[in-house]
C-alpha positions in Angstrom: -136.6 173.1 12.6 -134.7 170.4 10.5 -136.8 167.5 9.1 -134.6 165.4 11.3 -135.8 167.1 14.4 -139.4 166.9 13.1 -139.3 163.3 12.4 -138.4 163.0 16.0 -140.9 164.6 17.5 -143.4 162.9 15.4 -142.1 159.6 16.7 -142.3 160.6 19.8 -146.1 161.7 19.7 -146.8 158.4 18.1 -144.7 156.4 21.0 -146.7 158.3 23.6 -150.2 157.9 22.0 -149.7 154.5 21.7 -148.3 153.8 25.4 -151.6 155.9 26.6 -153.9 153.7 24.2 -152.4 150.5 25.7 -152.5 151.4 29.2 -155.9 152.2 28.9 -157.1 149.1 27.4 -155.3 147.4 30.1 -157.5 149.2 32.7 -160.8 148.3 31.1 -159.7 144.6 30.7 -158.7 144.7 34.5 -162.1 145.6 35.4 -163.8 143.7 32.9 -162.0 140.7 34.5 -162.9 141.7 38.4 -166.3 142.0 37.2 -166.4 138.7 35.9 -164.5 137.0 38.6 -167.3 138.3 41.3 -170.4 137.8 40.3 -173.6 139.7 42.2 -174.6 137.6 45.3 -178.1 135.9 44.7 -180.5 137.7 47.6 -181.6 134.6 49.8 -185.3 135.0 51.2 -186.9 132.5 53.6 -190.6 132.1 54.0 -191.0 131.1 57.7 -194.5 129.6 56.8 -196.2 128.5 53.9 -199.5 130.9 54.1 -202.7 129.0 54.8 -200.4 125.1 55.0 -200.2 125.5 50.9 -196.5 124.9 50.0 -195.1 124.8 46.6 -191.8 123.4 45.2 -188.9 125.4 45.8 -185.8 123.4 44.2 -183.9 125.1 41.3 -183.7 128.7 40.3 -187.8 129.3 40.3 -187.4 133.0 40.1 -185.5 132.7 36.9 -187.2 129.8 35.4 -190.6 130.8 36.1 -190.7 134.4 35.7 -187.4 135.6 34.6 -185.8 137.4 37.8 -182.3 136.9 38.6 -180.5 136.8 41.5 -183.0 135.6 43.9 -183.1 132.8 45.9 -186.0 131.4 47.7 -186.1 128.8 50.6 -188.4 127.3 53.4 -185.9 125.7 55.2 -186.0 127.3 58.5 -182.4 126.4 59.5 -181.2 129.0 57.2 -182.5 131.6 59.3 -178.8 132.9 60.3 -177.7 133.3 57.0 -180.9 134.4 55.0 -181.0 138.1 53.6 -184.7 138.4 53.9 -187.3 136.5 56.3 -191.0 136.4 55.3 -193.6 135.8 58.0 -197.4 135.5 57.2 -199.5 137.2 59.6 -202.1 134.8 59.5 -198.9 132.0 61.1 -197.5 134.5 63.1 -198.6 132.7 66.8 -196.8 129.8 65.7 -193.3 131.4 65.1 -193.7 133.8 67.9 -191.7 131.8 70.6 -189.4 130.1 68.2 -188.0 133.2 66.3 -189.5 136.8 66.7 -188.2 138.0 69.7 -184.8 136.0 69.2 -181.3 137.9 67.8 -181.0 138.1 64.3 -178.1 139.2 62.1 -177.9 143.5 61.7 -178.3 143.1 58.1 -181.1 140.8 57.7 -184.5 142.2 56.8 -188.0 140.6 58.2 -191.1 141.3 55.7 -194.9 141.1 57.2 -197.1 139.7 54.6 -200.8 139.4 54.6 -203.4 139.5 51.7 -205.9 140.0 54.1 -207.9 143.4 55.2 -207.0 145.1 58.3 -210.1 143.5 60.3 -208.4 140.1 59.5 -205.2 140.8 61.1 -205.1 140.2 64.9 -202.6 141.2 67.3 -200.8 143.6 65.5 -199.6 145.7 68.5 -197.3 142.8 69.8 -195.7 142.9 66.3 -194.5 146.9 66.4 -191.1 147.3 66.2 -190.2 143.8 64.8 -190.7 144.4 60.9 -188.6 146.1 58.2 -190.6 145.5 55.6 -194.5 145.4 54.6 -195.8 142.8 51.4 -199.5 143.4 50.9 -202.0 144.2 47.9 -201.9 147.7 49.2 -200.2 150.2 46.8 -198.0 151.6 49.4 -196.6 148.7 50.7 -192.9 148.1 50.2 -193.6 144.8 48.1 -197.0 145.4 46.5 -198.6 142.3 45.5 -201.9 142.9 44.1 -204.6 139.8 43.5 -204.6 141.1 40.0 -203.6 144.4 37.7 -204.7 145.6 34.4 -201.9 145.7 31.5 -202.0 147.5 28.4 -202.5 145.5 25.4 -205.6 143.8 23.6 -206.9 140.8 24.6 -210.6 139.8 22.7 -212.9 138.0 24.7 -215.7 135.9 23.2 -218.5 136.1 25.8 -222.2 135.2 25.2 -224.7 137.5 24.3 -226.8 138.3 27.4 -229.8 136.5 25.6 -227.6 133.2 26.0 -227.1 133.4 30.0 -229.9 131.8 32.1 -228.6 133.6 34.9 -229.2 137.5 35.7 -227.0 138.1 38.5 -224.6 135.4 40.6 -222.9 135.6 44.1 -220.5 133.0 45.5 -220.3 133.5 49.0 -218.5 131.1 51.9 -217.8 133.6 55.0 -221.3 135.5 55.3 -221.5 137.7 58.2 -224.9 139.6 58.5 -223.0 142.9 59.9 -221.0 143.1 56.5 -222.0 145.9 54.2 -222.2 143.5 51.3 -224.9 141.4 53.3 -227.1 144.4 53.7 -226.9 145.2 50.1 -227.6 141.7 48.9 -230.8 141.2 51.3 -232.1 144.2 50.0 -231.1 143.9 46.1 -232.8 140.2 46.2 -236.0 141.8 46.6 -236.2 143.5 43.4 -234.0 140.7 41.2 -233.2 137.0 41.5 -229.8 136.4 42.6 -228.1 132.6 42.2 -226.1 132.2 45.4 -223.5 129.5 45.4 -220.7 128.9 48.1 -220.6 127.1 51.6 -222.9 129.6 53.2 -226.0 128.3 51.5 -224.7 124.7 51.1 -223.9 125.0 47.3 -219.8 124.9 47.1 -218.5 125.1 43.7 -215.6 123.1 42.9 -212.2 125.1 41.2 -213.4 123.3 38.1 -216.7 124.4 38.1 -216.6 128.1 39.7 -215.8 130.0 36.4 -218.3 128.2 34.1 -221.2 128.3 36.6 -220.7 132.1 36.8 -220.2 132.4 33.1 -223.6 131.3 32.9 -224.5 135.0 34.7 -224.8 138.3 33.2 -223.6 140.3 36.2 -221.6 138.9 39.2 -221.7 140.5 42.7 -217.8 141.2 43.2 -218.8 142.1 47.0 -215.6 142.3 49.2 -216.0 141.3 52.9 -214.6 144.3 53.9 -214.1 147.7 52.7 -210.5 148.6 52.8 -207.6 150.8 51.3 -207.2 149.3 47.9 -208.7 145.8 48.8 -210.1 144.4 45.8 -209.3 140.7 45.7 -210.2 137.5 43.3 -213.5 138.2 43.7 -213.2 141.0 40.9 -209.9 139.5 38.9 -210.9 136.0 38.8 -214.7 135.6 39.4 -216.1 138.1 37.3 -213.5 139.2 34.8 -212.2 135.5 33.9 -216.0 134.3 33.7 -217.0 137.3 31.3 -219.6 138.7 33.7 -220.0 142.3 34.5 -218.9 142.9 38.2 -221.1 144.7 40.3 -218.6 146.0 42.9 -218.4 146.7 47.0 -215.1 147.8 48.4 -212.7 150.8 48.1 -214.2 153.9 46.4 -214.9 154.2 42.8 -211.9 156.0 42.6 -209.3 153.1 43.6 -211.7 150.9 40.9 -210.9 153.3 38.1 -207.2 153.6 39.3 -206.6 149.6 39.2 -209.1 148.1 37.3 -209.8 148.3 33.4 -211.6 151.4 32.3 -215.4 151.2 31.8 -215.4 147.6 33.2 -217.6 147.6 36.3 -220.4 148.9 38.0 -219.9 150.3 42.0 -223.0 150.1 44.2 -221.9 153.5 45.4 -223.1 154.9 42.4 -226.8 154.2 43.0 -229.4 156.2 45.7 -230.9 152.6 46.4 -230.8 149.0 45.7 -234.2 149.6 43.9 -232.5 151.9 41.6 -229.2 149.4 41.2 -231.7 146.6 40.3 -233.6 149.0 37.6 -230.2 149.6 36.1 -229.2 146.1 36.2 -232.3 145.1 34.5 -232.2 147.9 31.8 -228.2 146.7 31.0 -229.5 143.2 30.7 -232.3 144.0 28.0 -230.0 146.9 26.1 -227.4 144.8 23.9 -225.4 148.2 23.2 -225.2 149.1 27.0 -224.0 145.6 27.9 -221.4 145.3 25.4 -220.4 148.8 26.7 -218.8 147.1 29.7 -216.5 144.9 27.6 -214.6 147.2 25.2 -211.7 147.4 27.7 -210.8 144.1 25.9 -209.7 145.8 22.8 -206.9 148.1 24.6 -206.4 146.4 28.2 -206.1 142.8 29.5 -206.4 141.2 33.1 -203.6 139.4 34.8 -203.9 137.6 38.3 -201.4 136.3 40.7 -202.0 133.0 42.6 -199.0 131.5 43.0 -196.9 132.5 46.0 -193.8 132.0 44.6 -194.1 134.6 42.2 -194.9 137.2 45.0 -191.9 136.0 46.6 -189.7 136.8 43.7 -191.2 140.7 43.7 -189.1 140.9 46.8 -186.1 140.7 44.5 -187.5 143.2 42.2 -188.3 145.7 44.8 -185.2 145.2 47.4 -182.4 147.4 45.8 -184.7 150.6 46.1 -186.1 149.7 49.5 -184.6 151.7 52.6 -182.0 149.7 54.3 -182.6 151.0 57.8 -186.3 151.1 58.0 -188.5 149.6 61.1 -192.1 149.5 61.7 -192.4 150.9 64.9 -196.3 151.1 64.9 -197.3 148.4 62.3 -200.8 148.1 63.8 -201.2 151.9 62.9 -200.0 151.4 59.1 -202.0 148.4 58.4 -205.1 149.9 59.5 -204.6 153.5 57.9 
């Protein structure tokens, strides 16, 4: 092979390599231009009724500005019902919506969300909603969009709390909707025979303002975080806000100990079910109040964990955009009543 022919082959190889390189480069640039030219469309979410009539401002990109969640558009303008990707209905106001929208035609791609933060006993007339909703939004962990009242996160959050001797109240309880048939009512009536319990709330005509709620509870060593219903995963603000934020040791009635252990900070609560009688529970509370080491053991979780509460409905709505891409596209709750009561 002559040197001239070798030079020709070398030149041909270089030319072909250059052609392949620039061809691939052009293809990448074209794909980048296409990607840039077609940004991802925001997921539009319509809230049909504000829960319990308490509204928040939705102007601007609230999800991005407040919670760093992009691609999420919130509105409460019901005239946008024909173009919304997702429509959210809060159960307590569903009666007002039934005649106007629930049984009308809707876009095939539109998803309807059933929302409730209440236990099953407070969700009436579920049977008539069967077959209408695609997604569930609830405090329950198995909801399509789980929105708990609070959660435990890793990371110490040291708490400066008063010593037991500096608290004038042994046990406190704030209750507004007291019903004699509730399990918590029976425990309270029996427990008060053994230890003093300071009761506040609308029930005994001693209501507390939001400003006074936590300071009042903070004067107590223990707080009765008694749920009004013992339902799956139902742990409300009675634990997350009233007890934890006030720095009182929560005494709980609600779901099982296993559920509390899965959701609450480790070693942070006293479960009523762990005691054979209210007399035994009362004796234990008095022991903890006297024993500094036993008392402080219920605050050790602050070295490794902290609690986060959720109170803004906008943050809950923004969670739809986080979960939506991974949710089934064609689910329909044919028996919503059975799911809610499961």
